[in-house]
C-alpha positions, 0 to 999 in steps of 0.5 A, a space after each residue: 113897098 115902094 121906096 121914094 128913091 126907087 126909079 120908075 119906068 111907066 108901061 104905056 104901050 099903044 096908050 101914051 096920050 090916050 084915054 086909057 093912059 090916065 094911070 101913067 099920066 097921073 104917075 108922070 104928073 104927081 109921083 115923087 119917085 124919079 121917072 127914067 123912062 116911058 115905054 111905048 114902042 110907037 114913040 120910041 126915041 122921042 120925049 113924052 112932050 114930043 109924042 103927045 100933049 103932055 109937058 114932060 121930057 121923060 124919054 120914050 123907049 121901045 121896051 122894058 130892056 131899054 128902061 132897065 138900061 136907064 136904071 129902072 127898078 120898078 115898072 108901073 103899069 100906066 095903062 088901064 084897059 076897059 074894065 081894068 082887066 089884065 090883057 093876056 098880051 102883057 104876059 110876055 113883057 111882064 115876065 121879062 120885067 121880072 127876069 130883069 129884077 124889076 118890081 111892079 106897080 099894078 093898078 088893074 083889078 086882077 091880082 098879079 101876085 096870084 099870077 106871077 108871085 111865084 117868080 119874085 126873088 131878091 126883094 122883088 114885089 108886086 103891089 096890087 093897088 086895087 086889092 082892098 086891105 080892110 073889111 069896113 063896118 057899114 057906114 053910119 054917118 060918123 063923118 057928119 059929126 066932124 067940124 073940119 072941111 071935107 072937100 069932095 071932087 065931083 064931075 060930069 063924067 069919068 076921067 074928067 080930071 077929079 084926081 088931078 084937080 084934087 091933088 093940085 088943090 091939096 098941094 096948094 092948100 098944104 103950101 099956103 096954109 102951113 104958115 097959118 097952122 092949117 093941116 090938110 090931107 088927100 084921101 085917095 080912092 083910086 089906083 092912081 091916087 093910091 100909087 102916087 100918095 102911098 095910101 088910100 082905098 081902091 073904092 071900085 074894088 069894094 062890095 057895094 055894101 062896104 063902099 060907104 063904110 070904106 070911105 067913112 073909115 078913110 075920112 075918120 082916120 084923117 078927122 084931126 086934119 083941118 081940110 081934107 080932099 076926098 078924091 072923086 070917082 065916076 059921075 052921077 050922070 054916068 049909068 055905069 057908076 055908083 061911086 059918087 053916092 058912096 063918096 057922099 054917104 061915107 064922106 059927108 062932104 062939107 064942100 064940093 068942087 065940080 070938075 068938067 071938061 071945056 066944050 063937052 056936051 055929052 058923056 064920052 061913052 055913052 054919047 047919047 047922054 047929054 050933060 045938063 046945064 052945069 048950074 042944074 047939075 051942081 044943084 043936083 050934087 048938092 041936094 044928094 050930098 045933103 039928103 034933104 037936110 039929113 046930112 051936113 049941107 055941102 056947098 060947091 066952092 067952084 068949078 075945076 075946068 079941064 081946058 087941056 084940049 083948047 088953047 089959052 084964049 079959048 080956055 079963058 073964054 070958057 072960064 068966063 062963060 061958065 062963071 056967068 052961067 053958074 055964078 061960081 069961080 071957075 079955073 083950070 087948076 093945072 093951067 092957071 094954078 089952084 089958088 083961085 079955088 084953094 084960097 076960098 078954103 083957107 
C-alpha cells in the first residue's frame, strides 16, 4: 500500500524517547520514505534530537493538523502500548487523521480497518501490519536442508535492539557483499520490521501451532539468498515470551547474534529475573537451536551491545569486558558500525 514517495508523520504522543515508542524510533531510523514530522504535544516546537536521546532533526509538532500542513500523507502509529492494544483516547486524533485525507500505518494488534474502514475515501488506506496474510503448514524443518547462512538475532530481553542490530548488519552485508556477488535479505517478523521493509510476518499474531510454520515459510521464500537475517523477537529469559523458540524451529539458524544492553543486570520487567552470565546464556541459545544435534549447529558470531544509555568511553569499556567474558567479538553496531560482526559472515 505504501509508496516510497509518500510523506510520513509519526504519532508519538507522550512516548517520544520512551520505552513504548520503539515503533516510531524504528521508523525514524530505517524508513526510506520522507518523514516530515513527529507528533508529541509535550515537545512541540523542538526537533527530535532536542527532545530525547535520538539523533534526528525531524520537527516535533502538536497534532495531526500541523503534520498535514507540513505535507504528511500517511500517519504511522509510532507508539506500542503494553499489550499492543488500541487506546480509546486515540480515536479522536485518528478520526481527524482520516478527515484530513491521510492514510494510516497501524502496528497494533487491533484491526483498525474493522473500526475505521468505513470512513476511508479517495484512495485512503489503513495498513494493519499485525494481521497475518497466510495460514502456514506445520513446520517440518525444511530450513535445515538449506546451505545458506541463516542468521537469527537473539537477546537477553524484549526491546533490546534485535531488529536494529539485524537491519544494521543486513545493510552492511548488502553493501559490502554485492561486489562479491553475495545476495542477502532481511526477514521481518514484527510490526516495525514489516513497516520499514514492506514485507514479513507478524509472528506474535500467529497461533502457537502456526508460528514455526510461518517462520519456515518466510525462510524458504528466501532460500536462494546467500545470507539471510531473521529478525529476533522476545527472549528465552522472559517468562512472557515463546517467540525465540518458534524462530529457532522454523528458521533452523546456522548463526546467532546475541543482543544485550550495556549494564543490564535484570529484565526490564519483571526485574526479579536476573540476567545470567552472557557466556552461559549464549551456550543455552546455541543448545536449544541445535536441539542436541537434531538440527543444524548454530554458531554465535558475536554480541551486538546496545550502549545507547552510556557515553563512548563507558561503551568501549563494556565492549572490552564482554569480549573477555565471552571470548567473542562485541560491538555496538549503531555507534561503531556493523563491520566488526558483518565481516565474519562475508
